[in-house]
C-alpha positions in Angstrom: 8.8 -3.7 -72.0 8.9 0.0 -71.6 11.7 1.2 -69.4 10.4 3.9 -67.1 13.3 6.1 -66.4 12.1 9.5 -67.4 12.4 12.1 -64.8 9.7 14.8 -64.8 10.1 17.7 -62.5 7.0 19.7 -62.3 5.5 22.1 -59.7 1.9 22.8 -59.4 1.3 26.5 -58.8 -2.0 27.4 -57.3 -2.9 31.1 -57.5 -5.7 32.4 -55.5 -6.9 35.7 -57.0 -8.4 38.6 -55.2 -11.8 37.6 -56.6 -11.5 34.3 -54.8 -11.1 32.1 -58.0 -8.4 29.5 -58.4 -6.3 28.8 -61.4 -3.5 26.3 -61.9 -0.3 26.8 -63.9 2.8 24.7 -64.5 6.3 25.9 -64.0 9.6 24.0 -63.8 11.6 24.4 -60.6 14.6 25.5 -62.6 12.7 28.6 -63.7 12.5 30.0 -60.2 15.0 32.8 -59.8 16.9 33.4 -56.5 15.3 36.9 -56.4 11.8 35.3 -56.4 12.9 32.8 -53.7 14.2 35.5 -51.4 11.1 37.6 -52.0 8.9 34.7 -51.0 11.2 33.9 -48.0 10.9 37.4 -46.6 7.1 37.3 -46.3 6.0 37.4 -42.7 4.8 34.1 -41.2 3.8 33.1 -37.7 6.1 30.5 -36.2 4.5 27.1 -35.4 5.2 26.8 -31.8 3.9 23.3 -31.2 5.6 21.6 -34.2 9.2 22.7 -33.5 11.4 22.4 -30.4 13.3 25.4 -31.8 10.2 27.6 -31.5 9.3 26.1 -28.1 12.8 27.2 -27.0 12.2 30.6 -28.4 8.8 30.8 -26.7 10.5 30.0 -23.3 13.2 32.6 -23.8 10.6 35.1 -24.9 8.5 34.3 -21.8 11.6 35.1 -19.6 11.8 38.5 -21.2 8.0 39.0 -20.8 8.1 38.3 -17.1 11.1 40.6 -16.6 9.4 43.4 -18.4 6.1 42.8 -16.6 7.8 43.0 -13.2 9.6 46.2 -14.1 6.3 47.7 -15.4 4.3 46.5 -12.4 6.8 48.2 -10.0 6.6 51.4 -12.0 2.9 51.3 -12.2 2.7 50.8 -8.5 4.9 53.8 -7.9 3.0 56.0 -10.3 -0.3 54.7 -8.8 0.8 55.5 -5.3 2.0 58.9 -6.4 -1.2 59.7 -8.1 -3.3 58.4 -5.3 -1.4 60.2 -2.5 0.4 63.5 -2.2 0.8 64.8 -5.8 -2.7 64.2 -7.1 -4.4 65.1 -3.8 -2.5 68.4 -3.5 -3.1 69.3 -7.1 -6.9 68.7 -6.8 -7.1 70.3 -3.4 -5.4 73.4 -4.8 -7.8 73.5 -7.7 -10.8 73.1 -5.4 -9.7 76.2 -3.5 -9.4 78.2 -6.7 -12.8 76.9 -7.8 -14.4 78.1 -4.6 -12.9 81.5 -5.2 -14.7 81.7 -8.6 -12.1 80.2 -10.9 -14.8 79.0 -13.3 -15.4 82.7 -14.3 -13.3 84.3 -17.0 -13.1 87.5 -15.0 -11.3 85.5 -12.2 -7.8 86.3 -13.6 -8.6 90.0 -13.8 -7.7 90.2 -10.2 -3.9 90.2 -9.8 -3.9 88.0 -6.6 -6.2 85.6 -8.3 -3.8 85.4 -11.2 -1.0 84.8 -8.8 -2.9 82.0 -7.1 -3.6 80.3 -10.4 0.1 80.6 -11.4 1.2 79.3 -8.0 -1.2 76.3 -8.5 0.4 75.4 -11.8 4.0 76.1 -10.8 4.0 74.2 -7.5 1.5 71.5 -7.9 1.8 70.4 -11.6 5.6 69.5 -11.9 5.6 66.7 -9.3 2.5 65.1 -10.8 4.0 65.5 -14.3 7.2 63.8 -13.2 5.3 60.8 -11.8 3.4 60.5 -15.1 6.6 60.8 -17.1 8.1 57.9 -15.2 5.1 55.8 -16.3 5.4 57.1 -19.9 9.1 56.0 -20.0 7.8 52.5 -20.0 5.3 52.9 -22.8 7.5 50.8 -25.1 7.0 47.9 -22.6 3.2 48.4 -22.9 3.3 48.6 -26.7 5.5 45.5 -26.8 3.2 43.6 -24.5 0.1 44.6 -26.5 1.7 43.6 -29.7 2.7 40.1 -28.5 0.5 37.2 -29.7 -0.1 34.5 -27.3 0.0 30.8 -28.4 -3.4 29.9 -29.8 -5.5 27.2 -28.3 -4.8 25.1 -31.3 -1.1 25.0 -30.3 -2.1 23.7 -26.9 -4.3 21.1 -28.5 -1.5 19.9 -30.7 0.9 19.6 -27.7 -1.8 17.7 -25.7 -2.4 15.4 -28.6 1.4 14.9 -28.8 1.5 13.7 -25.2 -1.4 11.4 -26.0 0.5 10.0 -29.0 3.6 9.4 -26.9 1.5 7.3 -24.5 0.1 5.4 -27.5 3.5 4.6 -28.8 5.5 4.2 -25.6 3.0 3.3 -22.9 3.7 6.1 -20.4 3.4 5.1 -16.7 0.6 7.5 -15.8 0.9 6.7 -12.1 4.6 7.9 -12.2 3.4 10.8 -14.3 1.2 12.0 -11.5 4.2 11.7 -9.2 6.3 14.0 -11.4 8.3 11.3 -13.2 8.2 10.4 -16.9 8.7 6.6 -17.4 8.0 4.7 -20.6 8.7 1.4 -22.3 11.9 2.9 -23.7 13.6 3.2 -20.4 12.9 2.5 -16.7 15.0 5.4 -15.7 12.6 8.2 -14.8 12.9 11.7 -16.3 11.9 14.2 -13.6 8.9 16.5 -14.2 9.5 19.8 -12.4 6.0 21.1 -13.0 3.4 19.0 -11.2 0.6 17.4 -13.4 -2.8 18.3 -12.2 -6.2 16.6 -12.6 -7.1 19.4 -15.0 -4.0 18.6 -17.1 -4.9 14.9 -17.2 -8.5 15.8 -18.2 -7.4 18.1 -20.9 -4.9 15.7 -22.4 -7.5 12.9 -22.3 -10.1 15.0 -24.0 -7.7 16.2 -26.7 -6.6 12.6 -27.3 -10.2 11.6 -27.9 -10.6 14.5 -30.3 -7.5 13.3 -32.2 -8.9 9.8 -32.4 -6.2 8.4 -30.0 -8.9 6.7 -28.0 -6.8 4.4 -25.9 -4.8 7.4 -24.5 -8.0 9.3 -24.0 -9.5 6.5 -21.9 -6.3 6.1 -19.9 -5.7 9.8 -19.1 -9.4 10.5 -18.3 -9.5 7.4 -16.1 -6.5 8.5 -14.1 -8.0 12.0 -13.8 -11.3 10.6 -12.5 -9.5 8.3 -10.1 -7.4 11.0 -8.6 -10.4 13.3 -8.3 -12.4 10.7 -6.4 -9.4 10.0 -4.1 -9.3 13.8 -3.4 -5.5 13.9 -3.6 -3.4 17.0 -3.7 -3.4 16.7 -7.5 -7.0 17.7 -7.4 -5.9 21.3 -6.7 -5.5 22.9 -10.1 -2.7 25.4 -11.0 -3.6 29.0 -10.7 -4.4 29.1 -14.4 -6.4 25.9 -14.4 -10.1 25.2 -14.0 -11.0 22.0 -12.3 -13.9 20.0 -13.7 -16.5 18.8 -11.2 -16.3 15.0 -10.5 -19.6 14.3 -12.1 -18.5 16.0 -15.3 -15.2 14.0 -15.3 -17.2 10.8 -14.8 -19.6 11.7 -17.7 -16.7 12.5 -20.0 -14.9 9.3 -19.1 -17.9 7.1 -19.6 -18.7 8.8 -22.9 -15.1 8.2 -24.1 -15.2 4.6 -23.0 -18.4 4.1 -24.9 -17.0 5.7 -28.1 -13.8 3.7 -27.7 -15.6 0.4 -27.5 -17.9 1.2 -30.4 -15.0 2.2 -32.6 -13.1 -1.0 -31.6 -16.1 -3.1 -32.5 -16.6 -1.5 -35.9 -13.1 -0.5 -37.1 -10.7 -2.6 -35.1 -7.8 -1.7 -32.9 -6.0 0.6 -35.3 -6.1 2.3 -38.7 -4.3 5.2 -40.2 -6.7 7.5 -38.5 -7.4 6.0 -35.1 -6.0 3.8 -32.3 -7.7 1.9 -29.5 -6.9 -0.7 -26.8 -6.9 -4.4 -28.0 -9.8 -5.2 -25.7 -13.0 -3.3 -24.9 -13.2 -1.5 -21.6 -16.7 -2.8 -21.1 -16.3 -6.2 -19.5 -19.4 -7.7 -21.2 -18.0 -6.8 -24.7 -14.6 -8.1 -23.7 -16.0 -11.6 -23.3 -16.9 -11.8 -26.9 -15.2 -14.7 -28.8 -13.3 -12.6 -31.2 -11.4 -11.0 -28.3 -10.5 -14.3 -26.7 -7.3 -15.0 -28.7 -4.3 -13.4 -27.1 -3.1 -10.3 -28.9 0.5 -11.4 -28.6 -0.2 -14.6 -30.4 -2.0 -12.6 -33.2 1.0 -10.3 -33.5 3.6 -13.0 -33.7 1.7 -14.8 -36.4 1.2 -11.6 -38.4 4.8 -10.4 -38.7 5.6 -9.6 -42.3 9.2 -9.1 -43.5 10.7 -8.7 -47.0 7.4 -7.6 -48.6 4.7 -5.1 -48.0 1.8 -6.2 -45.9 -1.4 -4.5 -44.8 -1.6 -0.9 -43.6 -2.5 -2.1 -40.1 0.4 -4.4 -40.0 2.8 -1.7 -41.1 1.6 0.6 -38.3 1.9 -2.2 -35.7 5.4 -3.2 -36.8 6.6 0.4 -37.0 5.4 1.0 -33.4 7.1 -2.2 -32.2 10.4 -1.0 -33.9 9.9 2.5 -32.4 10.0 0.8 -28.9 13.4 -0.6 -29.7 12.4 -4.2 -30.4 14.1 -6.2 -33.2 11.6 -8.3 -35.1 14.0 -9.9 -37.5 15.0 -13.6 -37.2 18.7 -14.5 -36.6 19.2 -15.8 -40.2 18.8 -12.1 -41.3 20.7 -10.3 -38.6 23.6 -12.8 -38.7 24.6 -11.7 -42.2 24.8 -8.0 -41.4 28.2 -6.4 -40.9 30.0 -3.1 -40.2 33.4 -1.8 -41.4 35.4 1.3 -42.2 35.1 2.6 -45.8 36.6 5.3 -48.0 35.0 4.2 -51.3 38.4 4.7 -53.0 38.4 8.4 -52.3 41.6 10.1 -51.1 39.5 12.3 -48.8 38.9 9.3 -46.5 42.1 7.4 -46.9 43.4 8.7 -43.5 40.0 9.1 -41.8 37.6 6.4 -43.2 34.0 6.5 -42.1 32.4 3.7 -40.0 29.6 2.1 -42.0 27.0 -0.3 -40.7 24.9 -2.4 -43.0 21.4 -2.6 -41.5 19.8 -4.3 -44.5 21.4 -6.2 -47.4 18.3 -6.4 -49.7 17.3 -3.7 -50.1 20.6 -2.0 -49.3 20.4 0.3 -46.3 23.5 1.6 -44.5 24.4 4.1 -41.8 27.5 6.2 -42.0 29.0 7.8 -38.9 30.8 11.2 -38.8 29.4 12.5 -42.1 29.1 16.0 -40.6 30.8 17.5 -37.5 29.0 18.9 -34.5 30.0 22.4 -35.5 28.6 21.9 -39.0 25.4 20.5 -37.7 25.0 23.5 -35.3 25.6 26.0 -38.1 23.1 24.3 -40.4 20.5 24.4 -37.6 21.1 28.1 -37.0 20.8 28.9 -40.7 17.5 27.2 -41.0 15.9 28.0 -37.7 14.6 31.4 -38.7 12.5 30.0 -41.5 10.9 27.0 -39.8 7.2 26.6 -40.6 4.6 23.9 -39.9 4.8 20.7 -42.0 1.6 19.6 -43.6 0.1 17.1 -45.9 -1.9 17.2 -49.1 -5.5 16.0 -49.1 -6.9 14.0 -52.0 -8.3 17.2 -53.5 -4.9 18.9 -53.3 -5.8 21.2 -50.4 -3.5 22.0 -47.6 -3.8 20.3 -44.2 -1.6 20.4 -41.1 -2.2 16.9 -39.9 -1.5 14.7 -36.9 0.1 12.3 -39.4 3.1 14.6 -39.3 4.1 17.0 -36.6 7.4 18.7 -37.4 8.7 21.9 -38.9 10.8 22.4 -42.0 13.1 25.0 -43.3 11.0 26.8 -45.9 11.8 29.5 -48.4 7.9 29.9 -48.6 8.0 30.4 -52.3 4.9 32.6 -52.5 5.4 34.9 -55.5 3.6 38.2 -55.8 1.5 38.8 -58.9 -1.1 41.6 -58.7 -1.0 41.1 -54.9 -2.4 37.6 -55.3 -0.8 35.0 -53.0 0.8 32.1 -54.8 1.5 28.7 -53.2 3.9 26.2 -54.6 2.7 22.6 -54.0 4.8 19.5 -54.4 2.3 16.7 -55.0 3.3 13.3 -53.6 0.0 11.4 -53.9 -3.0 11.0 -51.8 -1.4 12.1 -48.5 1.7 14.0 -49.6 4.7 14.9 -47.6 4.5 18.6 -47.5 2.8 21.7 -48.7 4.0 25.3 -48.7 7.6 24.3 -48.4 10.9 24.6 -50.2 14.5 23.8 -49.7 17.8 25.0 -48.3 20.3 25.7 -51.1 24.0 25.4 -51.0 24.5 29.1 -51.1 22.5 29.5 -47.9 25.3 27.8 -45.9 28.9 27.2 -46.6 28.8 23.6 -45.2 26.2 22.4 -47.7 28.6 22.5 -50.6 31.0 20.4 -48.7 28.2 18.0 -47.7 27.2 17.6 -51.4 30.9 16.7 -52.3 30.9 14.1 -49.5 27.7 12.5 -50.7 29.1 12.3 -54.3 32.4 10.9 -53.0 30.8 8.3 -50.8 28.0 7.1 -53.1 29.7 7.6 -56.5 26.7 9.5 -57.8 25.8 13.0 -58.8 24.2 15.1 -56.1 24.1 18.6 -57.8 21.0 20.6 -57.0 18.7 21.4 -60.0 20.4 18.7 -62.0 20.5 15.4 -60.2 19.2 16.1 -56.8 16.8 18.3 -54.9 17.9 21.0 -52.5 18.4 20.2 -48.9 15.5 19.9 -46.5 15.9 20.6 -42.8 13.4 19.2 -40.4 12.9 19.9 -36.7 10.4 17.8 -34.7 8.3 19.2 -31.9 7.1 17.6 -28.7 5.9 14.2 -29.8 6.9 15.1 -33.3 6.6 12.1 -35.7 5.9 11.0 -39.3 3.8 8.0 -40.0 4.6 5.2 -42.4 5.3 6.7 -45.9 7.4 6.4 -49.0 9.8 9.0 -50.4 8.9 8.5 -54.1 6.2 10.3 -55.9 3.1 8.3 -56.7 1.5 10.8 -59.1 2.0 9.3 -62.7 3.9 12.2 -64.1 6.2 12.5 -61.1 6.6 8.7 -60.4 10.1 7.4 -59.8 11.5 10.8 -59.2 13.7 10.0 -56.2 16.3 7.3 -56.7 17.7 7.5 -53.2 17.4 9.2 -49.8 20.4 10.5 -47.9 19.3 11.5 -44.4 21.7 13.1 -41.9 21.0 13.5 -38.2 21.9 16.9 -36.9 21.3 16.1 -33.2 21.2 13.3 -30.7 17.8 12.2 -29.3 18.0 10.7 -25.8 14.7 8.8 -26.2 12.5 8.2 -29.2 12.9 9.7 -32.7 14.0 6.5 -34.5 13.8 6.0 -38.2 12.1 2.6 -38.8 11.4 0.4 -41.8 8.4 -1.8 -40.9 8.7 -4.3 -43.8 12.4 -4.8 -43.2 12.4 -4.9 -39.4 15.0 -2.1 -39.3 15.2 0.6 -36.7 17.9 3.3 -36.6 18.5 5.6 -33.6 19.4 9.2 -34.3 23.1 10.1 -33.7 24.5 13.5 -34.4 26.6 13.5 -37.6 25.5 10.1 -38.8 23.7 9.5 -42.1 21.2 6.9 -43.3 21.2 5.9 -46.9 18.6 3.8 -48.8 17.3 3.4 -52.4 13.7 4.1 -53.1 13.3 2.4 -56.6 14.9 -0.4 -58.5 16.9 -0.3 -61.8 13.7 -0.2 -63.8 12.4 2.8 -61.9 9.7 0.9 -60.0 9.1 1.9 -56.4 10.5 -0.5 -53.9 7.5 -1.2 -51.5 9.8 -2.5 -48.8 11.4 0.8 -48.0 8.3 2.4 -46.5 9.5 4.0 -43.4 8.4 6.2 -40.4 9.8 8.7 -38.0 9.0 7.7 -34.5 7.7 10.2 -32.0 10.3 12.1 -30.0 9.8 11.3 -26.3 12.5 13.4 -24.9 15.1 15.6 -26.7 15.5 17.8 -29.8 15.5 16.1 -33.2 16.9 17.8 -36.3 17.6 16.1 -39.6 18.6 17.2 -43.1 17.5 15.3 -46.2 19.1 15.1 -49.7 16.9 13.3 -52.3 18.9 12.1 -55.4 17.1 12.0 -58.8 17.4 9.6 -61.7 18.3 12.6 -63.8 22.1 13.0 -63.9 22.7 9.3 -62.9 22.5 7.9 -66.4 26.0 6.6 -66.5 26.4 5.9 -62.8 23.1 4.1 -62.3 22.0 2.9 -65.8 18.4 1.8 -66.2 17.7 -2.0 -66.6 14.5 -3.4 -67.9 14.5 -6.2 -65.3 12.1 -5.0 -62.6 13.7 -7.4 -60.1 17.2 -5.7 -60.5 17.8 -3.7 -57.3 19.9 -0.7 -57.0 22.7 -1.6 -54.6 26.0 0.4 -54.7 27.9 -1.3 -51.9 30.3 1.2 -50.3 33.9 0.1 -50.0 
């Protein structure tokens, strides 16, 4: 048997030349110099507003500045306008009309001394007040230039946020009646979260249409249905906001009926869910709903189909991850009864006085949570360091192209390692398989923040492994999730043959608390972990033979309410030869119980 324990670290470098051609080259990550990294990092890039709560917060603060400047400018414009329309302009023009009637259009006019006096009086007495009024307006020219240079959020950003709300309804079954009454209520909590901005029929219609466009058909039907109902009832919600446009009732009805028809057709042909769509368990059309295949209760189907301890179908993985995201425990008592928690120091003098609280959430494979790995101040400093470089997360298509997908909506700290060669933009692509984790992204190195070196030491102390960047681990990755931000079921190992078995373990640290949503779930293990600031989640991605453990597929649940930040550290096989030796037995699991 061949023991597959070779670590290959390769980066695909795609260079798009000025002529439009594409060429591929290979370059090890260790060959990238810090100067090149900083050069790529400093390239301008538009922040992804919809995919990051940090940028949404920035947008809100910027909007406060915009309104303040606009109000100042509006007052000044009104003053200047009134000045120009009243005394100053009128007196100046009247004075000129008098000169013009006296023959001021003729060059010989100034030959007459009194005419010359009249012209000089016209300029001396009438121009200064008008000039002063104009100067007051000119003093605010920087406001005008700033406003003209500001880029508003694109329609695509609004579409992503609308799809995010639709996704939240798909996962957490939002109470749409409460939503129209300015309360956010879901399956996660019966305690309402107030909505200070009323939701209009136009809002419901837009979210519903964007949901359908994103293939979240069940949410599309529900939002459009409520919009149509409220429109027909002629409630106060029918009045749109000042910036909204209200669709006529017949157009709402047409859109709703078309969405229902598409929903039922997709349900008939493709089923309730797939990686790319979601629908209600039953058709909306009552005639179709009477079909025999829909008679069996969905709950009975679900209970019979629960799969634990092994990988099931893609559909089952989605269903189980969504159930876990809602806070349900699908494990039997004979599994949960063997789990435990305790305080550990792993034999290190660093934690003899202040041991960490460890909770084992899965014995096989071994998954634990550790509390107090980083402090609140350290978490805040790391977020501040990375916030200026957040860019949209994306996936890799089968052909290697870049795609910002609804499969993942978050932002990551990126050094944007685009090197300049003959003015040709270069993109570094980490390939992870058919639908990869990220494109156009890099990592946060220890020299970027003083706390990261300390965190690396803690990881090595607690796990008994090597976590040095460039040698036995990747650099840190910081992720901030936007409104409805999520990551569908995926695996952290690389599936491309020459990059297979790269990551032996994942060490994920939560940098913020999340009041509702944002769990990390493992559908094939029935494990769900809620984010808690400072706590860490550890699991092993492969076994001792370097074979991917299919049971540790996981997902990041959508954030219903709050601000989610995490930092990842992926440990490599390289550098672990003595600490985690390779074994030919493919059934030998990596489990380094912490003491």
